[in-house]
C-alpha positions in Angstrom: -33.3 21.5 -25.5 -31.8 18.1 -25.2 -32.2 15.4 -27.8 -33.3 12.1 -26.2 -34.3 8.9 -27.8 -38.1 8.6 -28.4 -39.9 7.5 -25.2 -37.0 8.5 -23.0 -37.6 10.6 -19.9 -35.8 11.1 -16.6 -38.8 9.7 -14.8 -38.7 6.6 -17.0 -35.0 6.1 -16.3 -35.4 6.5 -12.5 -38.5 4.2 -12.3 -36.6 1.6 -14.4 -33.6 1.7 -12.1 -35.9 1.1 -9.1 -37.7 -1.7 -10.8 -34.4 -3.4 -11.7 -33.1 -3.0 -8.1 -36.3 -4.6 -6.8 -36.2 -7.4 -9.3 -32.6 -8.5 -8.7 -32.0 -9.4 -5.0 -28.9 -7.9 -3.7 -28.4 -5.5 -6.5 -29.2 -2.4 -4.4 -26.6 -3.4 -1.9 -23.9 -4.2 -4.4 -22.3 -0.8 -4.0 -22.2 -1.2 -0.3 -21.1 -4.7 0.8 -21.3 -3.7 4.5 -24.8 -2.0 4.4 -26.2 -4.4 6.9 -23.2 -4.6 9.2 -23.9 -4.6 12.9 -20.9 -2.3 13.3 -23.0 0.5 11.8 -25.7 0.1 14.4 -23.4 0.9 17.4 -24.5 4.0 19.2 -22.1 7.0 19.8 -22.2 6.2 23.5 -21.2 2.6 22.9 -18.3 3.8 20.6 -17.2 6.2 23.3 -16.9 3.2 25.8 -15.1 1.0 23.2 -12.5 3.5 22.0 -9.8 5.5 23.7 -10.7 9.2 23.8 -8.5 10.4 21.0 -9.5 7.5 18.8 -13.2 8.4 19.4 -12.5 12.0 18.5 -10.8 11.0 15.3 -12.9 8.0 14.2 -16.4 9.1 15.2 -16.1 12.9 15.1 -13.7 13.2 12.2 -10.9 14.8 14.2 -7.2 14.7 13.4 -4.4 13.5 15.7 -1.2 15.7 16.0 1.4 14.8 13.3 4.4 12.8 14.5 2.6 11.3 17.5 1.7 7.8 16.2 3.8 4.8 17.1 2.7 3.3 13.8 4.9 5.7 12.0 7.9 3.4 12.8 6.0 0.1 12.1 7.7 -1.7 9.3 6.9 -5.4 9.9 5.0 -7.6 7.5 1.2 -7.6 8.3 -1.9 -5.5 7.9 -3.1 -2.2 9.3 -6.7 -2.7 10.4 -9.5 -0.4 11.6 -9.2 0.0 15.3 -13.0 0.1 15.6 -14.0 -3.1 13.8 -10.7 -4.8 12.9 -11.4 -4.8 9.1 -8.0 -4.9 7.3 -7.5 -1.6 5.4 -3.9 -1.6 4.2 -1.2 -4.2 3.6 2.2 -3.4 5.1 3.9 -3.5 1.7 1.9 -0.4 0.7 3.1 1.8 3.5 5.7 4.4 2.8 7.4 7.3 4.5 5.6 10.4 3.3 7.3 12.9 5.7 3.9 14.2 6.8 3.9 12.8 10.3 1.0 10.4 9.7 1.1 6.7 8.5 0.8 6.8 4.8 -0.1 4.1 2.2 -0.3 4.1 -1.6 -3.1 1.6 -1.9 -6.0 0.4 0.3 -7.2 -3.2 0.3 -10.0 -3.4 -2.4 -13.4 -2.7 -0.8 -12.0 -1.7 2.6 -12.5 2.0 2.4 -15.1 4.4 1.1 -14.7 8.1 0.3 -16.6 11.3 0.4 -15.9 14.9 -0.3 -14.7 17.0 2.7 -15.0 20.8 2.4 -14.1 21.6 6.0 -11.1 24.0 6.5 -12.2 25.9 3.4 -10.8 23.4 0.9 -12.0 20.4 -1.1 -10.4 17.1 0.0 -11.3 13.5 -0.2 -12.0 11.9 3.2 -11.9 8.1 3.5 -13.4 5.9 6.2 -13.6 2.2 7.0 -16.2 0.6 4.7 -17.5 -1.7 7.5 -18.0 0.6 10.5 -17.8 4.0 8.8 -15.0 5.2 11.1 -13.1 8.2 9.8 -9.5 7.2 8.9 -8.0 10.2 7.1 -7.7 11.8 3.7 -6.4 10.6 0.3 -4.3 12.9 -1.9 -2.9 12.6 -5.4 0.7 13.2 -4.4 1.8 9.6 -3.5 4.4 7.3 -5.1 4.1 4.9 -8.0 2.3 2.8 -8.9 -0.9 4.6 -7.8 0.2 8.2 -7.3 -2.1 8.2 -4.2 -1.2 9.0 -0.6 -3.7 7.7 2.0 -2.8 9.8 5.0 -4.1 7.9 8.0 -4.6 8.9 11.6 -2.5 6.4 13.6 -5.1 6.3 16.4 -7.6 4.9 14.0 -5.5 1.9 13.1 -4.1 -1.2 14.7 -1.2 -3.3 13.3 -1.7 -7.0 12.9 1.6 -8.8 12.3 1.5 -11.7 9.8 
């Protein structure tokens, strides 16, 4: 049996959390800055019209492009790498590095630009990441990247566009 403070119950904790969220406008959405984004209301048919076929397969169906096929592998100019679907900047060019994997790789995302979820496809546990604004799949993040973060955001090139600047 657990020792809880007097008057504490799981039901009390949950109801208090809901009451706090209702009392403070915007608190419930604080964890998801793009919850009301119009990009999230686009239908699959509309996405199919907007995106090239391979980009649609990757971004909306969580597919993967073949390694070594992205022109962005050789992109080294100053600028940002943005979501192809909604143009939200995801990575600054100075965080890109050559990982040798065949996909554009970055050691840090722009704060708030990507969200993650656990992916158990292929019989393993990985961390999938997607554009925070339109929820388009981008790739997976691994703990084998360079300093200073030790992270490797392994991105499908067909899910990105480069914006010089």
